[in-house]
TORMAR-105711 format. One record per residue: residue number from 0; residue in three letters; chain; x, y, z of N, C-alpha, C, CB in turn. Coordinates in nm, 2 decimals. Glycine has a CB too. Example, Ala and Ser with C-alpha at 12.3 -4.5 7.8 and 13.67 -1.06 7.14 Angstrom:
<sites>
site num->0 | residuo->ALA | cadena->A | neast->1.32 | nnorth->-0.57 | nup->0.78 | caeast->1.23 | canorth->-0.45 | caup->0.78 | ceast->1.32 | cnorth->-0.33 | cup->0.78 | cbeast->1.13 | cbnorth->-0.45 | cbup->0.90;
site num->1 | residuo->SER | cadena->A | neast->1.28 | nnorth->-0.22 | nup->0.71 | caeast->1.37 | canorth->-0.11 | caup->0.71 | ceast->1.29 | cnorth->0.00 | cup->0.79 | cbeast->1.41 | cbnorth->-0.06 | cbup->0.57;
</sites>
This chain:
<sites>
site num->0 | residuo->MET | cadena->A | neast->0.09 | nnorth->-0.12 | nup->0.00 | caeast->0.00 | canorth->0.00 | caup->0.00 | ceast->0.09 | cnorth->0.12 | cup->0.00 | cbeast->-0.10 | cbnorth->0.00 | cbup->0.12;
site num->1 | residuo->SER | cadena->A | neast->0.07 | nnorth->0.21 | nup->-0.09 | caeast->0.15 | canorth->0.34 | caup->-0.09 | ceast->0.11 | cnorth->0.43 | cup->0.02 | cbeast->0.13 | cbnorth->0.41 | cbup->-0.23;
site num->2 | residuo->SER | cadena->A | neast->0.19 | nnorth->0.53 | nup->0.05 | caeast->0.17 | canorth->0.61 | caup->0.17 | ceast->0.05 | cnorth->0.70 | cup->0.15 | cbeast->0.30 | cbnorth->0.70 | cbup->0.19;
site num->3 | residuo->LYS | cadena->A | neast->0.01 | nnorth->0.74 | nup->0.03 | caeast->-0.10 | canorth->0.83 | caup->0.02 | ceast->-0.23 | cnorth->0.76 | cup->0.07 | cbeast->-0.12 | cbnorth->0.87 | cbup->-0.13;
site num->4 | residuo->PRO | cadena->A | neast->-0.26 | nnorth->0.63 | nup->0.02 | caeast->-0.38 | canorth->0.57 | caup->0.07 | ceast->-0.38 | cnorth->0.55 | cup->0.22 | cbeast->-0.40 | cbnorth->0.43 | cbup->0.00;
site num->5 | residuo->ARG | cadena->A | neast->-0.26 | nnorth->0.52 | nup->0.28 | caeast->-0.25 | canorth->0.50 | caup->0.42 | ceast->-0.28 | cnorth->0.63 | cup->0.50 | cbeast->-0.11 | cbnorth->0.45 | cbup->0.46;
site num->6 | residuo->LEU | cadena->A | neast->-0.23 | nnorth->0.74 | nup->0.44 | caeast->-0.26 | canorth->0.87 | caup->0.50 | ceast->-0.41 | cnorth->0.90 | cup->0.50 | cbeast->-0.19 | cbnorth->0.98 | cbup->0.42;
site num->7 | residuo->VAL | cadena->A | neast->-0.47 | nnorth->0.88 | nup->0.39 | caeast->-0.62 | canorth->0.90 | caup->0.38 | ceast->-0.69 | cnorth->0.81 | cup->0.47 | cbeast->-0.67 | cbnorth->0.87 | cbup->0.23;
site num->8 | residuo->THR | cadena->A | neast->-0.65 | nnorth->0.68 | nup->0.48 | caeast->-0.72 | canorth->0.59 | caup->0.58 | ceast->-0.70 | cnorth->0.64 | cup->0.72 | cbeast->-0.66 | cbnorth->0.45 | cbup->0.56;
site num->9 | residuo->GLY | cadena->A | neast->-0.57 | nnorth->0.68 | nup->0.75 | caeast->-0.55 | canorth->0.73 | caup->0.89 | ceast->-0.63 | cnorth->0.85 | cup->0.92 | cbeast->-0.40 | cbnorth->0.76 | cbup->0.90;
site num->10 | residuo->LEU | cadena->A | neast->-0.64 | nnorth->0.94 | nup->0.82 | caeast->-0.72 | canorth->1.06 | caup->0.85 | ceast->-0.86 | cnorth->1.03 | cup->0.87 | cbeast->-0.70 | cbnorth->1.16 | cbup->0.73;
site num->11 | residuo->VAL | cadena->A | neast->-0.92 | nnorth->0.94 | nup->0.79 | caeast->-1.06 | canorth->0.90 | caup->0.81 | ceast->-1.08 | cnorth->0.84 | cup->0.94 | cbeast->-1.10 | cbnorth->0.81 | cbup->0.69;
site num->12 | residuo->MET | cadena->A | neast->-0.98 | nnorth->0.76 | nup->0.99 | caeast->-1.00 | canorth->0.69 | caup->1.11 | ceast->-0.99 | cnorth->0.78 | cup->1.23 | cbeast->-0.89 | cbnorth->0.58 | cbup->1.13;
site num->13 | residuo->THR | cadena->A | neast->-0.92 | nnorth->0.89 | nup->1.22 | caeast->-0.91 | canorth->0.98 | caup->1.33 | ceast->-1.04 | cnorth->1.07 | cup->1.34 | cbeast->-0.79 | cbnorth->1.07 | cbup->1.32;
site num->14 | residuo->SER | cadena->A | neast->-1.11 | nnorth->1.08 | nup->1.24 | caeast->-1.24 | canorth->1.16 | caup->1.23 | ceast->-1.24 | cnorth->1.29 | cup->1.29 | cbeast->-1.35 | cbnorth->1.08 | cbup->1.28;
site num->15 | residuo->LEU | cadena->A | neast->-1.26 | nnorth->1.30 | nup->1.42 | caeast->-1.27 | canorth->1.43 | caup->1.49 | ceast->-1.16 | cnorth->1.44 | cup->1.60 | cbeast->-1.41 | cbnorth->1.46 | cbup->1.55;
site num->16 | residuo->LEU | cadena->A | neast->-1.10 | nnorth->1.56 | nup->1.61 | caeast->-1.00 | canorth->1.59 | caup->1.71 | ceast->-1.04 | cnorth->1.71 | cup->1.79 | cbeast->-0.86 | cbnorth->1.61 | cbup->1.64;
site num->17 | residuo->VAL | cadena->A | neast->-1.04 | nnorth->1.69 | nup->1.92 | caeast->-1.08 | canorth->1.81 | caup->2.00 | ceast->-0.97 | cnorth->1.90 | cup->2.01 | cbeast->-1.12 | cbnorth->1.76 | cbup->2.15;
site num->18 | residuo->VAL | cadena->A | neast->-0.99 | nnorth->2.03 | nup->1.99 | caeast->-0.89 | canorth->2.13 | caup->1.99 | ceast->-0.88 | cnorth->2.21 | cup->2.12 | cbeast->-0.91 | cbnorth->2.23 | cbup->1.88;
site num->19 | residuo->GLY | cadena->A | neast->-0.97 | nnorth->2.18 | nup->2.22 | caeast->-0.95 | canorth->2.24 | caup->2.35 | ceast->-1.04 | cnorth->2.36 | cup->2.37 | cbeast->-0.81 | cbnorth->2.28 | cbup->2.36;
site num->20 | residuo->VAL | cadena->A | neast->-1.13 | nnorth->2.39 | nup->2.28 | caeast->-1.23 | canorth->2.50 | caup->2.29 | ceast->-1.36 | cnorth->2.43 | cup->2.29 | cbeast->-1.21 | cbnorth->2.61 | cbup->2.19;
site num->21 | residuo->GLU | cadena->A | neast->-1.45 | nnorth->2.47 | nup->2.37 | caeast->-1.58 | canorth->2.41 | caup->2.38 | ceast->-1.65 | cnorth->2.41 | cup->2.24 | cbeast->-1.67 | cbnorth->2.49 | cbup->2.47;
site num->22 | residuo->GLY | cadena->A | neast->-1.69 | nnorth->2.29 | nup->2.19 | caeast->-1.75 | canorth->2.28 | caup->2.06 | ceast->-1.66 | cnorth->2.28 | cup->1.95 | cbeast->-1.85 | cbnorth->2.38 | cbup->2.05;
site num->23 | residuo->ALA | cadena->A | neast->-1.53 | nnorth->2.29 | nup->1.97 | caeast->-1.43 | canorth->2.30 | caup->1.86 | ceast->-1.38 | cnorth->2.16 | cup->1.83 | cbeast->-1.32 | cbnorth->2.40 | cbup->1.89;
site num->24 | residuo->SER | cadena->A | neast->-1.36 | nnorth->2.14 | nup->1.71 | caeast->-1.29 | canorth->2.01 | caup->1.67 | ceast->-1.22 | cnorth->2.03 | cup->1.54 | cbeast->-1.40 | cbnorth->1.90 | cbup->1.66;
site num->25 | residuo->ALA | cadena->A | neast->-1.12 | nnorth->1.95 | nup->1.52 | caeast->-1.05 | canorth->1.94 | caup->1.39 | ceast->-1.09 | cnorth->1.82 | cup->1.32 | cbeast->-0.89 | cbnorth->1.95 | cbup->1.42;
site num->26 | residuo->THR | cadena->A | neast->-1.09 | nnorth->1.83 | nup->1.19 | caeast->-1.13 | canorth->1.71 | caup->1.11 | ceast->-1.03 | cnorth->1.68 | cup->1.01 | cbeast->-1.27 | cbnorth->1.73 | cbup->1.05;
site num->27 | residuo->PRO | cadena->A | neast->-1.03 | nnorth->1.56 | nup->0.95 | caeast->-0.94 | canorth->1.53 | caup->0.84 | ceast->-0.95 | cnorth->1.63 | cup->0.73 | cbeast->-0.96 | cbnorth->1.39 | cbup->0.79;
site num->28 | residuo->SER | cadena->A | neast->-1.07 | nnorth->1.69 | nup->0.71 | caeast->-1.08 | canorth->1.79 | caup->0.60 | ceast->-1.00 | cnorth->1.92 | cup->0.62 | cbeast->-1.23 | cbnorth->1.83 | cbup->0.59;
site num->29 | residuo->MET | cadena->A | neast->-0.96 | nnorth->1.94 | nup->0.75 | caeast->-0.87 | canorth->2.05 | caup->0.77 | ceast->-0.74 | cnorth->2.04 | cup->0.70 | cbeast->-0.85 | cbnorth->2.07 | cbup->0.93;
site num->30 | residuo->LEU | cadena->A | neast->-0.69 | nnorth->1.92 | nup->0.69 | caeast->-0.57 | canorth->1.90 | caup->0.61 | ceast->-0.58 | cnorth->1.94 | cup->0.47 | cbeast->-0.52 | cbnorth->1.75 | cbup->0.63;
site num->31 | residuo->THR | cadena->A | neast->-0.70 | nnorth->1.90 | nup->0.41 | caeast->-0.73 | canorth->1.93 | caup->0.27 | ceast->-0.75 | cnorth->2.08 | cup->0.26 | cbeast->-0.86 | cbnorth->1.86 | cbup->0.23;
site num->32 | residuo->ASP | cadena->A | neast->-0.81 | nnorth->2.15 | nup->0.36 | caeast->-0.83 | canorth->2.29 | caup->0.35 | ceast->-0.70 | cnorth->2.37 | cup->0.36 | cbeast->-0.93 | cbnorth->2.33 | cbup->0.47;
site num->33 | residuo->ALA | cadena->A | neast->-0.61 | nnorth->2.31 | nup->0.45 | caeast->-0.48 | canorth->2.38 | caup->0.46 | ceast->-0.40 | cnorth->2.37 | cup->0.33 | cbeast->-0.40 | cbnorth->2.31 | cbup->0.57;
site num->34 | residuo->LYS | cadena->A | neast->-0.41 | nnorth->2.25 | nup->0.26 | caeast->-0.34 | canorth->2.24 | caup->0.13 | ceast->-0.40 | cnorth->2.33 | cup->0.03 | cbeast->-0.35 | cbnorth->2.09 | cbup->0.08;
site num->35 | residuo->LYS | cadena->A | neast->-0.54 | nnorth->2.35 | nup->0.03 | caeast->-0.60 | canorth->2.44 | caup->-0.06 | ceast->-0.56 | cnorth->2.58 | cup->-0.04 | cbeast->-0.76 | cbnorth->2.43 | cbup->-0.05;
site num->36 | residuo->ALA | cadena->A | neast->-0.53 | nnorth->2.61 | nup->0.09 | caeast->-0.48 | canorth->2.75 | caup->0.12 | ceast->-0.34 | cnorth->2.77 | cup->0.09 | cbeast->-0.51 | cbnorth->2.78 | cbup->0.27;
site num->37 | residuo->GLY | cadena->A | neast->-0.27 | nnorth->2.67 | nup->0.03 | caeast->-0.13 | canorth->2.68 | caup->-0.01 | ceast->-0.03 | cnorth->2.65 | cup->0.10 | cbeast->-0.11 | cbnorth->2.82 | cbup->-0.05;
site num->38 | residuo->VAL | cadena->A | neast->-0.08 | nnorth->2.58 | nup->0.21 | caeast->0.01 | canorth->2.55 | caup->0.32 | ceast->0.06 | cnorth->2.41 | cup->0.30 | cbeast->-0.07 | cbnorth->2.56 | cbup->0.46;
site num->39 | residuo->PRO | cadena->A | neast->0.19 | nnorth->2.38 | nup->0.32 | caeast->0.25 | canorth->2.25 | caup->0.29 | ceast->0.22 | cnorth->2.14 | cup->0.39 | cbeast->0.39 | cbnorth->2.26 | cbup->0.27;
site num->40 | residuo->ALA | cadena->A | neast->0.10 | nnorth->2.13 | nup->0.44 | caeast->0.06 | canorth->2.03 | caup->0.54 | ceast->0.05 | cnorth->1.89 | cup->0.47 | cbeast->-0.07 | cbnorth->2.06 | cbup->0.61;
site num->41 | residuo->ASN | cadena->A | neast->0.13 | nnorth->1.79 | nup->0.52 | caeast->0.13 | canorth->1.66 | caup->0.47 | ceast->0.06 | cnorth->1.56 | cup->0.55 | cbeast->0.27 | cbnorth->1.61 | cbup->0.44;
site num->42 | residuo->ASN | cadena->A | neast->0.05 | nnorth->1.59 | nup->0.68 | caeast->-0.02 | canorth->1.49 | caup->0.77 | ceast->-0.06 | cnorth->1.57 | cup->0.90 | cbeast->0.07 | cbnorth->1.37 | cbup->0.81;
site num->43 | residuo->CYS | cadena->A | neast->-0.12 | nnorth->1.50 | nup->0.99 | caeast->-0.17 | canorth->1.56 | caup->1.12 | ceast->-0.05 | cnorth->1.62 | cup->1.20 | cbeast->-0.24 | cbnorth->1.45 | cbup->1.20;
site num->44 | residuo->GLN | cadena->A | neast->0.07 | nnorth->1.57 | nup->1.18 | caeast->0.18 | canorth->1.63 | caup->1.26 | ceast->0.22 | cnorth->1.77 | cup->1.21 | cbeast->0.30 | cbnorth->1.54 | cbup->1.26;
site num->45 | residuo->TYR | cadena->A | neast->0.16 | nnorth->1.82 | nup->1.11 | caeast->0.18 | canorth->1.96 | caup->1.07 | ceast->0.14 | cnorth->2.05 | cup->1.19 | cbeast->0.11 | cbnorth->1.99 | cbup->0.94;
site num->46 | residuo->CYS | cadena->A | neast->0.03 | nnorth->2.01 | nup->1.26 | caeast->-0.02 | canorth->2.09 | caup->1.38 | ceast->-0.01 | cnorth->2.01 | cup->1.51 | cbeast->-0.16 | cbnorth->2.13 | cbup->1.35;
site num->47 | residuo->HIS | cadena->A | neast->0.00 | nnorth->1.88 | nup->1.50 | caeast->0.00 | canorth->1.80 | caup->1.63 | ceast->0.13 | cnorth->1.74 | cup->1.65 | cbeast->-0.11 | cbnorth->1.69 | cbup->1.62;
site num->48 | residuo->THR | cadena->A | neast->0.16 | nnorth->1.70 | nup->1.77 | caeast->0.29 | canorth->1.63 | caup->1.80 | ceast->0.27 | cnorth->1.48 | cup->1.79 | cbeast->0.34 | cbnorth->1.67 | cbup->1.94;
site num->49 | residuo->THR | cadena->A | neast->0.15 | nnorth->1.43 | nup->1.79 | caeast->0.13 | canorth->1.29 | caup->1.77 | ceast->0.08 | cnorth->1.26 | cup->1.63 | cbeast->0.03 | cbnorth->1.24 | cbup->1.87;
site num->50 | residuo->ALA | cadena->A | neast->0.12 | nnorth->1.14 | nup->1.58 | caeast->0.09 | canorth->1.11 | caup->1.44 | ceast->-0.06 | cnorth->1.08 | cup->1.42 | cbeast->0.16 | cbnorth->0.98 | cbup->1.40;
site num->51 | residuo->MET | cadena->A | neast->-0.13 | nnorth->1.02 | nup->1.52 | caeast->-0.27 | canorth->0.99 | caup->1.51 | ceast->-0.34 | cnorth->1.04 | cup->1.64 | cbeast->-0.29 | cbnorth->0.83 | cbup->1.49;
site num->52 | residuo->PRO | cadena->A | neast->-0.37 | nnorth->1.17 | nup->1.65 | caeast->-0.44 | canorth->1.22 | caup->1.77 | ceast->-0.58 | cnorth->1.16 | cup->1.77 | cbeast->-0.44 | cbnorth->1.37 | cbup->1.76;
site num->53 | residuo->LYS | cadena->A | neast->-0.62 | nnorth->1.13 | nup->1.89 | caeast->-0.75 | canorth->1.07 | caup->1.91 | ceast->-0.84 | cnorth->1.17 | cup->1.99 | cbeast->-0.74 | cbnorth->0.94 | cbup->1.99;
site num->54 | residuo->LYS | cadena->A | neast->-0.97 | nnorth->1.18 | nup->1.96 | caeast->-1.06 | canorth->1.27 | caup->2.02 | ceast->-1.07 | cnorth->1.25 | cup->2.17 | cbeast->-1.20 | cbnorth->1.26 | cbup->1.95;
site num->55 | residuo->ASP | cadena->A | neast->-1.08 | nnorth->1.12 | nup->2.21 | caeast->-1.11 | canorth->1.10 | caup->2.35 | ceast->-0.98 | cnorth->1.11 | cup->2.44 | cbeast->-1.16 | cbnorth->0.96 | cbup->2.37;
site num->56 | residuo->THR | cadena->A | neast->-0.86 | nnorth->1.12 | nup->2.39 | caeast->-0.74 | canorth->1.13 | caup->2.47 | ceast->-0.67 | cnorth->1.26 | cup->2.44 | cbeast->-0.65 | cbnorth->1.01 | cbup->2.45;
site num->57 | residuo->PHE | cadena->A | neast->-0.72 | nnorth->1.34 | nup->2.34 | caeast->-0.64 | canorth->1.46 | caup->2.30 | ceast->-0.63 | cnorth->1.56 | cup->2.42 | cbeast->-0.71 | cbnorth->1.52 | cbup->2.18;
site num->58 | residuo->LYS | cadena->A | neast->-0.51 | nnorth->1.62 | nup->2.42 | caeast->-0.48 | canorth->1.73 | caup->2.52 | ceast->-0.42 | cnorth->1.84 | cup->2.44 | cbeast->-0.39 | cbnorth->1.68 | cbup->2.63;
site num->59 | residuo->PRO | cadena->A | neast->-0.45 | nnorth->1.97 | nup->2.47 | caeast->-0.39 | canorth->2.08 | caup->2.39 | ceast->-0.24 | cnorth->2.08 | cup->2.40 | cbeast->-0.44 | cbnorth->2.21 | cbup->2.45;
site num->60 | residuo->ASP | cadena->A | neast->-0.18 | nnorth->2.01 | nup->2.50 | caeast->-0.03 | canorth->2.00 | caup->2.50 | ceast->0.02 | cnorth->1.92 | cup->2.39 | cbeast->0.01 | cbnorth->1.94 | cbup->2.64;
site num->61 | residuo->GLU | cadena->A | neast->-0.07 | nnorth->1.85 | nup->2.32 | caeast->-0.02 | canorth->1.77 | caup->2.20 | ceast->-0.02 | cnorth->1.85 | cup->2.07 | cbeast->-0.12 | cbnorth->1.65 | cbup->2.19;
site num->62 | residuo->LEU | cadena->A | neast->-0.04 | nnorth->1.98 | nup->2.08 | caeast->-0.03 | canorth->2.06 | caup->1.96 | ceast->0.11 | cnorth->2.12 | cup->1.96 | cbeast->-0.13 | cbnorth->2.18 | cbup->1.97;
site num->63 | residuo->ASN | cadena->A | neast->0.17 | nnorth->2.13 | nup->1.83 | caeast->0.29 | canorth->2.19 | caup->1.82 | ceast->0.27 | cnorth->2.34 | cup->1.81 | cbeast->0.37 | cbnorth->2.14 | cbup->1.69;
site num->64 | residuo->ASP | cadena->A | neast->0.37 | nnorth->2.42 | nup->1.77 | caeast->0.35 | canorth->2.57 | caup->1.77 | ceast->0.24 | cnorth->2.61 | cup->1.66 | cbeast->0.48 | cbnorth->2.63 | cbup->1.73;
site num->65 | residuo->ARG | cadena->A | neast->0.24 | nnorth->2.54 | nup->1.55 | caeast->0.13 | canorth->2.57 | caup->1.45 | ceast->-0.01 | cnorth->2.54 | cup->1.51 | cbeast->0.16 | cbnorth->2.49 | cbup->1.32;
site num->66 | residuo->GLY | cadena->A | neast->-0.02 | nnorth->2.43 | nup->1.57 | caeast->-0.15 | canorth->2.39 | caup->1.63 | ceast->-0.20 | cnorth->2.49 | cup->1.73 | cbeast->-0.15 | cbnorth->2.25 | cbup->1.69;
site num->67 | residuo->LYS | cadena->A | neast->-0.10 | nnorth->2.53 | nup->1.82 | caeast->-0.13 | canorth->2.63 | caup->1.92 | ceast->-0.17 | cnorth->2.77 | cup->1.85 | cbeast->-0.01 | cbnorth->2.65 | cbup->2.01;
site num->68 | residuo->PHE | cadena->A | neast->-0.10 | nnorth->2.80 | nup->1.75 | caeast->-0.13 | canorth->2.92 | caup->1.67 | ceast->-0.28 | cnorth->2.92 | cup->1.62 | cbeast->-0.03 | cbnorth->2.94 | cbup->1.55;
site num->69 | residuo->LEU | cadena->A | neast->-0.32 | nnorth->2.80 | nup->1.56 | caeast->-0.45 | canorth->2.79 | caup->1.51 | ceast->-0.56 | cnorth->2.79 | cup->1.63 | cbeast->-0.47 | cbnorth->2.65 | cbup->1.44;
site num->70 | residuo->MET | cadena->A | neast->-0.52 | nnorth->2.73 | nup->1.74 | caeast->-0.62 | canorth->2.73 | caup->1.85 | ceast->-0.63 | cnorth->2.88 | cup->1.91 | cbeast->-0.57 | cbnorth->2.64 | cbup->1.97;
site num->71 | residuo->ASP | cadena->A | neast->-0.52 | nnorth->2.95 | nup->1.92 | caeast->-0.53 | canorth->3.09 | caup->1.96 | ceast->-0.61 | cnorth->3.18 | cup->1.86 | cbeast->-0.38 | cbnorth->3.15 | cbup->1.97;
site num->72 | residuo->ASP | cadena->A | neast->-0.58 | nnorth->3.15 | nup->1.73 | caeast->-0.66 | canorth->3.23 | caup->1.63 | ceast->-0.81 | cnorth->3.20 | cup->1.64 | cbeast->-0.60 | cbnorth->3.19 | cbup->1.49;
site num->73 | residuo->GLN | cadena->A | neast->-0.84 | nnorth->3.07 | nup->1.66 | caeast->-0.98 | canorth->3.03 | caup->1.67 | ceast->-1.05 | cnorth->3.10 | cup->1.79 | cbeast->-0.99 | cbnorth->2.88 | cbup->1.69;
site num->74 | residuo->GLN | cadena->A | neast->-0.98 | nnorth->3.11 | nup->1.90 | caeast->-1.03 | canorth->3.17 | caup->2.02 | ceast->-1.05 | cnorth->3.32 | cup->2.00 | cbeast->-0.95 | cbnorth->3.14 | cbup->2.14;
site num->75 | residuo->LYS | cadena->A | neast->-0.94 | nnorth->3.39 | nup->1.94 | caeast->-0.95 | canorth->3.53 | caup->1.92 | ceast->-1.06 | cnorth->3.57 | cup->1.83 | cbeast->-0.82 | cbnorth->3.58 | cbup->1.86;
site num->76 | residuo->ARG | cadena->A | neast->-1.08 | nnorth->3.49 | nup->1.72 | caeast->-1.19 | canorth->3.52 | caup->1.63 | ceast->-1.32 | cnorth->3.46 | cup->1.66 | cbeast->-1.15 | cbnorth->3.47 | cbup->1.49;
site num->77 | residuo->GLY | cadena->A | neast->-1.33 | nnorth->3.39 | nup->1.77 | caeast->-1.46 | canorth->3.34 | caup->1.82 | ceast->-1.52 | cnorth->3.23 | cup->1.72 | cbeast->-1.56 | cbnorth->3.45 | cbup->1.83;
site num->78 | residuo->LEU | cadena->A | neast->-1.43 | nnorth->3.15 | nup->1.66 | caeast->-1.47 | canorth->3.05 | caup->1.56 | ceast->-1.51 | cnorth->2.92 | cup->1.63 | cbeast->-1.37 | cbnorth->3.03 | cbup->1.46;
site num->79 | residuo->LYS | cadena->A | neast->-1.60 | nnorth->2.85 | nup->1.57 | caeast->-1.64 | canorth->2.72 | caup->1.63 | ceast->-1.53 | cnorth->2.61 | cup->1.60 | cbeast->-1.77 | cbnorth->2.67 | cbup->1.58;
site num->80 | residuo->THR | cadena->A | neast->-1.47 | nnorth->2.63 | nup->1.49 | caeast->-1.36 | canorth->2.53 | caup->1.45 | ceast->-1.24 | cnorth->2.61 | cup->1.40 | cbeast->-1.41 | cbnorth->2.44 | cbup->1.34;
site num->81 | residuo->PRO | cadena->A | neast->-1.12 | nnorth->2.56 | nup->1.41 | caeast->-1.00 | canorth->2.63 | caup->1.36 | ceast->-1.01 | cnorth->2.65 | cup->1.21 | cbeast->-0.88 | cbnorth->2.55 | cbup->1.39;
site num->82 | residuo->ASP | cadena->A | neast->-0.95 | nnorth->2.76 | nup->1.16 | caeast->-0.95 | canorth->2.80 | caup->1.02 | ceast->-0.81 | cnorth->2.77 | cup->0.97 | cbeast->-0.98 | cbnorth->2.95 | cbup->1.00;
site num->83 | residuo->PRO | cadena->A | neast->-0.80 | nnorth->2.65 | nup->0.89 | caeast->-0.67 | canorth->2.61 | caup->0.84 | ceast->-0.60 | cnorth->2.72 | cup->0.75 | cbeast->-0.68 | cbnorth->2.49 | cbup->0.76;
site num->84 | residuo->ALA | cadena->A | neast->-0.68 | nnorth->2.80 | nup->0.69 | caeast->-0.63 | canorth->2.91 | caup->0.60 | ceast->-0.55 | cnorth->3.01 | cup->0.68 | cbeast->-0.74 | cbnorth->2.98 | cbup->0.52;
site num->85 | residuo->ALA | cadena->A | neast->-0.57 | nnorth->3.02 | nup->0.81 | caeast->-0.50 | canorth->3.11 | caup->0.90 | ceast->-0.35 | cnorth->3.07 | cup->0.91 | cbeast->-0.56 | cbnorth->3.12 | cbup->1.04;
site num->86 | residuo->LEU | cadena->A | neast->-0.32 | nnorth->2.95 | nup->0.88 | caeast->-0.18 | canorth->2.90 | caup->0.88 | ceast->-0.09 | cnorth->2.98 | cup->0.79 | cbeast->-0.17 | cbnorth->2.76 | cbup->0.85;
site num->87 | residuo->LYS | cadena->A | neast->-0.15 | nnorth->3.05 | nup->0.69 | caeast->-0.08 | canorth->3.13 | caup->0.60 | ceast->-0.02 | cnorth->3.25 | cup->0.67 | cbeast->-0.17 | cbnorth->3.19 | cbup->0.48;
site num->88 | residuo->ASN | cadena->A | neast->-0.08 | nnorth->3.29 | nup->0.79 | caeast->-0.03 | canorth->3.40 | caup->0.87 | ceast->0.06 | cnorth->3.36 | cup->0.98 | cbeast->-0.15 | cbnorth->3.47 | cbup->0.93;
site num->89 | residuo->TYR | cadena->A | neast->0.09 | nnorth->3.23 | nup->0.99 | caeast->0.18 | canorth->3.18 | caup->1.09 | ceast->0.32 | cnorth->3.22 | cup->1.07 | cbeast->0.17 | cbnorth->3.02 | cbup->1.10;
site num->90 | residuo->THR | cadena->A | neast->0.38 | nnorth->3.29 | nup->1.16 | caeast->0.52 | canorth->3.34 | caup->1.14 | ceast->0.62 | cnorth->3.28 | cup->1.24 | cbeast->0.51 | cbnorth->3.49 | cbup->1.17;
site num->91 | residuo->GLY | cadena->A | neast->0.59 | nnorth->3.15 | nup->1.27 | caeast->0.68 | canorth->3.08 | caup->1.36 | ceast->0.82 | cnorth->3.06 | cup->1.31 | cbeast->0.63 | cbnorth->2.94 | cbup->1.38;
site num->92 | residuo->GLY | cadena->A | neast->0.90 | nnorth->2.98 | nup->1.38 | caeast->1.04 | canorth->2.96 | caup->1.35 | ceast->1.07 | cnorth->2.90 | cup->1.22 | cbeast->1.09 | cbnorth->2.87 | cbup->1.46;
site num->93 | residuo->ALA | cadena->A | neast->1.19 | nnorth->2.85 | nup->1.21 | caeast->1.25 | canorth->2.80 | caup->1.08 | ceast->1.17 | cnorth->2.69 | cup->1.03 | cbeast->1.39 | cbnorth->2.76 | cbup->1.10;
site num->94 | residuo->ASP | cadena->A | neast->1.10 | nnorth->2.62 | nup->1.11 | caeast->1.02 | canorth->2.50 | caup->1.06 | ceast->0.88 | cnorth->2.54 | cup->1.01 | cbeast->1.00 | cbnorth->2.40 | cbup->1.17;
site num->95 | residuo->LYS | cadena->A | neast->0.86 | nnorth->2.67 | nup->0.99 | caeast->0.73 | canorth->2.72 | caup->0.95 | ceast->0.68 | cnorth->2.66 | cup->0.82 | cbeast->0.73 | cbnorth->2.87 | cbup->0.94;
site num->96 | residuo->LYS | cadena->A | neast->0.76 | nnorth->2.62 | nup->0.73 | caeast->0.71 | canorth->2.56 | caup->0.60 | ceast->0.69 | cnorth->2.42 | cup->0.61 | cbeast->0.81 | cbnorth->2.59 | cbup->0.49;
</sites>
């Protein structure tokens, strides 16, 4: 099995990820939305520290700097879900791309 079908299967299996804000969740479609926005996200670890985050065990500490940026952006803007397009505004360190 090539890596692309495995990635899609893995994303579907993770379905919803709690982001730490009431009613907020991340979905596999966020990866697609990030790519559409021109962000080089290849897998969940673009924003998470774990390869396969799970809704029932997720902790905000499991977000990397990009994930924390999205969570902060979501809270500041009062959004129900994170906006992957906001990653275009992420000005983090050398690993930003």
